[in-house]
C-alpha positions in Angstrom: 68.2 46.4 -3.9 70.0 49.9 -3.4 73.5 50.1 -3.3 74.5 48.7 -6.8 76.6 50.7 -9.1 74.6 52.1 -12.2 76.3 53.5 -15.3 73.9 55.8 -17.2 74.8 56.8 -20.8 72.5 59.3 -22.7 73.5 62.2 -24.6 70.4 64.4 -23.2 71.5 66.2 -20.2 68.1 66.5 -18.6 67.6 62.7 -18.8 70.8 62.1 -17.3 70.0 64.3 -14.5 66.5 62.9 -13.9 67.9 59.4 -13.9 70.6 60.2 -11.7 68.4 62.1 -9.3 65.8 59.3 -9.1 68.3 56.4 -8.7 70.5 58.3 -6.0 67.6 58.9 -4.1 66.9 55.3 -3.8 70.4 54.4 -2.4 72.3 53.4 -5.7 75.7 54.7 -6.6 75.5 56.4 -10.1 78.0 57.5 -12.6 76.9 59.5 -15.8 78.3 59.7 -19.4 77.3 61.4 -22.4 78.0 58.7 -25.0 78.7 55.1 -25.8 82.3 55.4 -26.2 82.5 57.0 -22.6 80.4 54.2 -21.1 82.9 51.8 -22.3 85.8 53.7 -21.0 84.0 54.0 -17.7 83.4 50.7 -17.5 86.8 49.5 -18.1 88.0 51.7 -15.2 85.6 50.3 -12.7 83.1 47.4 -12.4 79.2 48.3 -12.5 76.2 46.2 -11.9 74.0 48.0 -14.4 74.0 49.7 -17.6 71.1 52.4 -18.4 71.7 53.3 -21.8 70.1 55.4 -24.6 69.9 53.5 -28.1 70.6 56.4 -30.3 73.7 58.7 -29.3 76.4 60.3 -31.3 79.2 58.1 -32.2 79.0 54.8 -30.4 75.2 53.8 -30.0 73.9 52.0 -26.9 73.5 48.6 -28.4 77.1 48.5 -29.6 78.5 50.0 -26.2 76.3 47.5 -24.3 78.0 44.6 -26.5 81.5 46.1 -26.1 81.2 46.3 -22.3 79.8 42.7 -22.1 82.9 41.2 -23.6 85.0 42.1 -20.7 82.2 42.4 -18.0 79.6 39.5 -19.0 77.7 40.0 -15.9 76.5 43.6 -16.2 72.7 43.9 -16.4 71.7 46.1 -19.4 68.3 48.4 -19.4 67.8 50.4 -22.8 65.9 54.0 -22.8 64.2 54.3 -25.9 62.3 57.2 -27.7 59.5 57.4 -30.3 60.2 55.3 -33.4 62.9 53.1 -32.1 60.8 50.1 -30.9 62.5 47.9 -33.8 65.9 48.6 -31.9 64.4 47.8 -28.5 63.3 44.3 -29.8 66.8 43.9 -31.1 68.3 45.0 -27.6 65.9 42.4 -25.8 67.1 39.6 -28.3 70.8 40.5 -27.4 70.2 40.1 -23.8 69.0 43.3 -22.3 66.7 42.9 -19.3 64.2 45.8 -19.5 63.4 49.0 -21.5 62.0 52.5 -20.6 60.2 54.3 -23.0 60.6 58.3 -23.2 58.9 60.2 -21.7 58.9 58.1 -18.3 58.1 58.8 -14.9 60.7 58.2 -11.9 58.4 55.3 -10.8 58.6 53.9 -14.2 62.4 54.2 -14.3 62.6 52.6 -10.7 60.5 49.7 -11.7 62.6 48.8 -14.7 65.9 49.0 -12.8 64.7 47.1 -9.9 63.3 44.4 -12.0 66.1 44.0 -14.1 68.5 43.7 -11.0 66.0 41.2 -9.4 65.9 39.2 -12.6 69.9 39.1 -12.5 69.9 38.1 -8.9 67.6 35.2 -9.6 69.6 34.2 -12.8 72.7 34.1 -10.8 71.2 32.2 -7.6 69.7 29.6 -10.4 73.2 29.3 -11.7 74.9 28.5 -8.2 71.9 26.2 -7.5 72.5 24.2 -10.5 76.3 23.8 -9.9 75.5 22.7 -6.2 72.9 20.3 -7.3 75.2 17.3 -8.2 76.9 17.7 -4.7 73.7 18.0 -3.1 72.2 14.7 -4.8 75.5 13.1 -3.9 75.0 14.1 -0.4 71.4 12.7 -0.1 72.6 9.4 -1.6 75.4 9.2 1.0 73.2 10.2 4.0 70.5 8.0 3.1 72.9 4.8 3.6 73.3 3.8 7.4 75.2 0.4 6.9 78.7 1.2 6.9 80.1 -1.3 4.4 77.6 -0.3 2.0 78.4 3.3 2.3 82.1 2.6 2.1 81.5 0.9 -1.2 79.1 3.7 -2.7 81.9 6.2 -1.9 84.8 4.5 -3.5 82.6 3.7 -6.4 81.5 7.3 -6.8 85.0 8.7 -6.3 86.3 6.5 -9.2 83.9 7.3 -11.5 84.0 11.1 -10.8 87.7 11.5 -11.5 87.7 8.7 -14.3 90.2 6.6 -12.1 91.4 3.0 -12.7 91.0 2.1 -9.1 90.0 3.6 -5.6 90.6 2.7 -2.1 88.9 3.8 1.1 90.5 2.7 4.5 89.1 3.6 8.0 91.8 3.5 10.8 91.6 3.6 14.3 92.6 6.6 16.7 96.3 5.5 16.7 96.2 5.2 12.9 97.6 1.4 13.2 94.5 -0.6 13.2 92.2 -1.0 10.0 88.6 -0.8 11.1 87.2 -1.1 7.6 88.2 -0.7 4.0 86.4 -0.9 0.4 87.8 -1.0 -3.3 86.5 -0.3 -6.6 86.1 -2.1 -8.9 85.3 -4.9 -6.6 85.8 -7.7 -9.2 89.4 -8.6 -10.3 90.9 -5.9 -8.4 93.8 -6.6 -5.8 93.6 -4.9 -2.4 96.1 -2.2 -2.7 96.2 -1.5 1.2 98.4 -4.2 2.5 100.5 -4.6 -0.6 103.1 -1.7 0.5 104.2 -0.8 3.9 105.6 2.4 2.5 102.4 3.3 0.9 100.8 2.7 4.7 103.4 5.1 6.2 102.4 7.9 3.9 98.7 7.3 4.6 99.5 7.7 8.3 101.6 10.9 7.6 98.9 12.4 5.5 96.1 11.7 8.4 98.6 13.2 10.9 98.9 16.3 8.6 95.3 16.5 7.3 96.6 17.4 3.8 95.9 16.2 0.5 98.7 14.5 -1.7 98.4 14.8 -5.5 101.3 12.7 -7.4 101.3 12.8 -11.1 103.3 10.8 -13.6 105.8 8.3 -12.0 108.4 9.0 -14.5 109.1 12.5 -12.9 109.4 11.2 -9.3 112.3 9.9 -7.4 112.8 8.5 -3.9 110.1 7.1 -1.8 107.1 8.2 -3.9 108.5 6.8 -7.1 109.0 3.3 -5.0 105.5 3.5 -3.6 104.2 4.0 -7.1 106.1 1.0 -8.5 104.8 -1.1 -5.4 101.4 -0.1 -6.3 101.8 -0.5 -9.9 100.3 3.0 -10.5 101.4 6.0 -12.3 99.3 8.6 -10.6 97.4 8.9 -7.4 95.5 11.3 -5.2 95.0 10.8 -1.4 92.6 12.7 0.5 92.1 12.4 4.3 88.6 11.8 5.4 87.9 14.0 8.3 84.8 15.6 10.0 87.1 17.8 11.9 90.7 18.5 10.8 92.3 17.1 14.0 90.2 14.0 14.0 90.7 12.0 10.5 88.6 8.9 10.2 90.8 7.6 7.2 91.9 8.1 3.5 90.5 7.9 0.4 92.8 7.4 -2.6 92.2 7.1 -6.5 94.7 5.7 -8.9 95.5 5.6 -12.5 97.7 2.6 -13.8 97.9 3.9 -17.3 101.3 5.5 -18.0 101.2 9.1 -18.9 97.4 9.3 -17.6 97.0 12.4 -15.2 94.2 14.0 -13.2 92.5 17.1 -14.3 93.2 20.3 -12.4 89.8 20.1 -10.8 90.0 16.8 -9.6 91.7 17.4 -6.4 89.0 20.0 -5.3 86.1 17.6 -6.0 87.8 14.8 -4.1 88.2 17.2 -1.3 84.4 18.0 -1.2 83.5 14.3 -1.8 85.8 13.3 1.1 84.0 16.0 3.3 80.6 14.7 2.6 81.6 11.1 2.7 83.3 11.6 6.1 80.1 13.1 7.7 78.0 10.3 6.2 80.3 7.7 7.5 80.3 9.3 10.9 76.7 9.7 10.9 76.2 5.9 9.7 78.6 4.7 12.7 76.8 6.8 15.1 73.4 5.3 14.0 74.4 1.9 14.3 75.8 2.6 17.7 72.4 4.2 18.8 70.7 1.0 17.4 72.9 -1.2 19.4 72.2 1.0 22.4 68.5 1.1 21.8 68.2 -2.6 21.5 70.2 -3.1 24.8 67.9 -0.6 26.3 64.7 -2.6 24.8 66.2 -5.8 26.3 66.6 -4.1 29.7 63.2 -2.7 29.7 61.9 -6.2 28.8 63.7 -7.7 31.7 62.4 -4.8 34.1 59.1 -5.2 33.0 59.2 -9.0 33.3 60.8 -8.8 36.8 58.1 -6.3 37.9 55.5 -8.8 36.3 56.9 -11.7 38.1 57.7 -10.0 41.5 54.0 -8.5 41.8 52.5 -11.7 41.3 54.6 -13.6 43.3 54.2 -11.2 46.2 50.4 -11.0 46.1 49.5 -14.4 47.6 52.0 -14.0 50.7 51.0 -10.4 51.2 47.2 -11.5 51.2 47.9 -14.0 53.9 49.9 -11.4 55.9 47.3 -9.0 55.8 44.4 -11.3 56.7 46.4 -12.6 59.8 47.5 -9.0 60.7 43.7 -7.9 60.9 42.9 -10.6 63.0 45.7 -10.0 65.4 44.8 -6.3 65.5 41.1 -7.1 66.4 42.2 -9.6 69.2 44.8 -7.6 70.9 44.9 -4.5 72.9 47.3 -1.7 74.1 51.0 -1.8 72.6 50.4 -5.0 70.9 47.5 -3.8 69.0 49.2 -0.8 67.9 52.3 -2.9 66.6 49.6 -4.9 64.9 48.1 -1.8 63.3 51.5 -0.9 62.0 51.8 -4.1 60.2 48.5 -3.7 58.5 49.3 -0.1 57.8 52.6 -0.9 56.1 51.1 -4.3 54.3 48.4 -1.9 52.7 51.2 0.3 51.6 52.7 -2.9 50.0 49.6 -3.9 48.4 49.2 -0.3 46.8 52.8 -0.4 45.4 52.2 -4.0 43.9 49.1 -2.6 42.4 50.9 0.3 40.8 53.6 -2.1 39.5 50.9 -4.3 37.9 49.0 -1.2 36.4 52.2 0.1 34.8 53.0 -3.4 33.3 49.3 -3.5 31.8 50.0 0.2 30.2 53.2 -0.9 29.0 52.2 -4.0 27.1 49.0 -2.3 25.9 46.7 -4.8 27.7 44.7 -2.5 29.8 41.4 -1.8 28.5 38.8 1.0 29.2 35.4 -0.2 30.3 32.9 2.8 29.8 29.9 3.4 31.8 27.7 6.2 32.8 28.8 7.7 36.1 28.8 10.8 38.1 31.9 12.8 38.3 30.8 14.4 41.4 30.3 10.7 43.1 33.7 9.7 42.0 35.5 12.8 43.5 33.4 12.3 46.8 34.5 8.5 47.0 38.2 9.5 46.5 38.3 12.6 49.0 36.3 10.2 51.5 38.9 7.4 51.1 41.8 10.0 51.5 40.7 12.4 54.1 42.1 10.6 56.9 45.7 11.1 55.4 45.0 14.8 55.2 43.7 15.0 58.7 46.7 13.3 60.2 49.0 16.1 58.7 46.1 18.7 59.7 45.3 19.5 56.1 42.3 20.9 54.6 40.7 19.4 51.4 38.2 21.8 49.5 36.1 20.5 46.4 34.8 23.0 43.5 32.3 21.8 41.2 30.6 23.8 38.2 26.9 23.6 38.7 26.3 22.3 35.2 28.5 19.2 35.6 26.7 16.2 34.1 27.1 12.6 34.1 29.5 11.2 31.5 30.5 7.8 30.1 33.8 6.6 31.4 35.7 4.0 33.2 35.1 4.5 37.0 37.8 2.2 38.3 40.5 4.1 36.1 39.1 7.6 37.0 39.4 6.7 40.7 42.9 5.6 40.3 44.1 8.6 38.6 42.3 10.9 40.9 43.3 9.1 43.9 47.1 9.2 42.7 46.9 12.7 42.3 45.2 13.6 45.7 47.6 11.2 47.4 50.6 12.8 46.0 49.2 16.4 47.0 48.9 15.2 50.4 52.1 13.6 50.6 54.0 16.7 49.3 51.8 19.4 51.0 53.5 20.4 54.5 51.5 20.0 57.7 48.7 22.7 58.0 48.6 22.9 54.2 45.5 23.4 51.9 44.4 21.3 48.9 41.7 21.9 46.4 39.8 19.7 43.9 38.1 21.3 40.9 35.8 19.8 38.3 34.6 22.0 35.5 32.9 21.6 32.1 35.0 22.3 29.1 32.7 21.9 26.2 33.2 18.3 24.9 35.4 17.3 27.7 35.4 17.7 31.7 38.6 19.1 33.3 39.7 18.1 36.8 42.5 19.5 38.7 44.3 19.0 42.0 46.1 21.8 43.4 48.4 21.8 46.6 50.5 24.3 48.5 53.7 22.0 48.4 57.1 23.0 47.3 56.5 23.2 43.7 58.3 21.6 40.8 61.0 23.3 38.7 59.7 24.1 35.2 62.3 21.9 33.5 61.1 18.9 35.2 57.3 19.3 34.3 57.5 16.6 31.4 60.0 14.3 33.2 57.9 13.7 36.6 55.4 11.7 34.4 58.3 9.2 33.5 58.3 5.7 35.2 60.1 5.5 38.4 61.2 9.3 38.2 61.2 11.3 41.5 61.9 15.1 41.9 63.9 14.3 44.9 67.3 12.6 45.1 66.5 9.0 45.6 69.0 8.7 48.6 67.7 11.6 50.3 64.0 12.2 49.7 61.9 12.3 52.5 58.6 10.9 50.8 57.6 7.4 50.2 56.9 5.8 47.0 58.6 4.6 43.8 57.8 7.1 41.3 54.9 5.2 39.5 52.0 7.2 40.6 52.2 10.1 37.7 53.5 7.6 35.2 50.2 5.5 35.7 48.1 8.8 35.7 49.6 9.9 32.5 49.1 6.4 30.8 45.5 5.9 32.0 44.3 9.6 31.0 45.8 9.0 27.5 44.5 5.8 27.2 41.0 7.1 27.2 41.9 10.0 24.9 42.5 12.8 27.5 45.4 15.0 28.4 47.4 15.5 31.4 49.6 18.4 32.5 51.1 20.2 35.4 51.4 24.0 36.1 53.8 24.7 39.0 56.5 27.2 40.3 59.1 26.7 42.9 57.7 27.7 46.4 54.1 28.4 45.1 52.9 24.9 44.9 51.4 22.8 42.1 48.2 22.1 40.0 47.8 19.0 38.2 45.1 18.7 35.3 43.6 16.0 33.5 40.8 15.9 30.9 38.1 13.3 30.2 36.4 13.5 26.7 32.5 13.0 26.7 31.7 9.9 24.7 
């Protein structure tokens, strides 16, 4: 604790010196006196955190001195020093509110334990008092924050405000930025209560002025006011009112909260304006949160609708394209086999691009199946080595065209597993195709497969440009591409990694990337053993 001011009262000099040295060494500020009367005088001159006093002293005793000091310093902590035969007085002291006692003879450690414990108990007591005082406001704030429907929240606020200050009526009005248009309002009590807002143009002008100034207006007893305020109270039929701006930020008020008393001579208590200021601050935050929540809900619903439209478009487009594409590929294959020279090269270009289009359609359909949750895992025993070999065999021609090398590393203890061969092929094929696509000519690609306890870990490493760390998660999102869409050099729609992630997670595995700009990338995924 150290740093607190301690008043020591004892008529024995060596006791005072022992206590002073011990406590000063721990960082406490110490002041010593010889008797109870001097202790009272010292406590009147300056505040102390703790009184350490002997019980039996000439003149005014320790208990009497402590009681006298507590009359003008009620928060002071008291610890009693007692000698042999005074335990009855110690018990009396504890009943009077002393926190601890130290029995003579005592060691420095015993003294420190008593003082520290007393100060800690007092700190806990004060914290408990503070928390109890804040609890009603905390509970009120929780109630406000739990309501996300704006009309219901406004009604809750006016009801609480009216009851909190024992008002006859309360009104809450939300205005637009120009303070002209009423966005929402609530009154309390609802039944049998006329709406105060439209009843007086002068009242509305005052509200707008308060919103501009951000200041609270407290008006008590109609009879003592003249001019505009008296006219407003007459218009409203009230004798006292408090208007408090609702603002999350002082320069951006949302509206006004008003409480009114209609009985002549009825005034508000001195603490009511402060209470309403705190209440209005909490209400403004809750209202702003509720409005933001509703905006987010609307935006989310719009996004859901757009997502449904996108998925439906992909589904329809993919299915409608498959039939004409199959016919196109069939005739292109025939033409390529029957032609020669330049014409054959052109037919081969048609076939090559038709295959690209077929793969894009397959990607879109795979993504659609993943999104709607209709893709299923079909397990069978397979060799990971064989799947890797098939994928490398099917893509090696792409690597050779760019003069790239593909190297495969497999752990010697790689055992067959139960997995979905088709989906494993798609995942590995996408990763290897991406590696070939983004690795420059002459680059190197490595495929690794390792046993990792209850799972197999497969990775594909390239010597491409690398990926910035802040994009490591985004690249697995649908249609996301690291390059700018209008300037990118590589083909594709940005679906491959999204499909990889969806399929890997579908079978209970994990997928991630390790990459640095300029140092290539390595994509990992795992296959749990079944």
